C-alpha positions in Angstrom: -0.3 -0.3 -0.1 1.2 3.4 -1.3 0.4 6.5 1.8 0.3 9.7 -0.3 -0.6 13.2 1.6 -3.6 14.7 -0.2 -1.9 17.8 -1.3 -5.1 20.3 -1.5 -4.5 20.2 2.8 -3.3 23.0 4.2 -1.2 22.0 7.9 0.4 23.7 10.5 2.1 23.2 13.4 1.1 23.8 17.3 2.9 25.1 19.7 2.4 22.1 21.9 4.0 19.9 18.8 0.6 18.7 17.6 -0.7 19.8 13.9 -3.7 21.2 12.7 -4.9 20.5 9.2 -7.6 22.1 6.9 -8.8 19.9 4.0 -9.6 22.9 1.5 -12.5 20.8 -0.9 -14.3 20.3 2.5 -13.7 22.8 4.5 -12.9 20.2 7.5 -10.1 21.2 10.4 -8.5 17.9 11.7 -5.7 18.2 14.6 -3.1 15.5 15.4 -1.9 14.6 18.6 1.9 13.4 18.5 1.6 10.2 17.1 -0.5 11.2 14.2 2.0 13.9 13.7 4.8 11.7 13.5 3.1 9.5 10.6 2.0 13.1 9.0 5.9 13.9 9.1 6.6 11.2 7.2 4.4 11.1 4.3 6.0 14.2 2.7 6.4 12.2 -0.5 4.7 9.3 -0.7 5.7 6.6 1.3 4.9 2.4 1.4 3.3 1.4 4.0 6.1 -1.4 4.8 8.6 1.7 4.8 6.1 4.2 7.2 6.1 1.1 9.9 9.9 0.5 10.0 10.6 4.0 10.5 7.8 4.4 13.2 9.1 1.1 14.5 12.7 2.8 15.0 11.0 5.8 17.3 8.2 4.0 19.6 8.5 1.1 22.0 5.7 -1.0 20.2 4.9 -4.8 19.0 5.3 -4.6 14.8 1.8 -6.4 15.2 0.2 -3.8 16.7 1.8 -0.5 15.4 0.6 -2.3 11.8 -3.3 -2.5 13.0 -3.2 1.4 14.6 -1.7 2.8 12.1 -3.7 0.9 9.9 -6.7 1.8 11.1 -5.3 6.2 11.6 -4.4 5.7 7.7 -8.5 4.4 7.0 -9.5 7.3 9.0 -7.8 9.5 7.6 -8.3 8.2 4.0 -12.3 8.8 5.1 -11.0 12.6 6.1 -10.2 13.0 2.9 -6.2 14.1 4.4 -4.8 11.4 2.8 -5.0 8.5 0.2 -4.1 5.1 0.0 -3.7 2.6 -2.9 -2.7 -0.3 -3.1 
């Protein structure tokens, strides 16, 4: 699976380390916590799901299975909000 940012999303770093996004097409705001921000930073360029997981595994102390499940769920939720696209 390839993960790509929606180019029509405006992002801004918040003072607390989180990120706020504006999805231009919908006018919807989305805020990210620290973990979602870490994902957002890693998908600045299109990235494969496996490379994304490998990058996150290097930073977080969590099992690979848990990380894959959590990230997959987060990515699908963000795709539903039109923040990113997922392609096989």
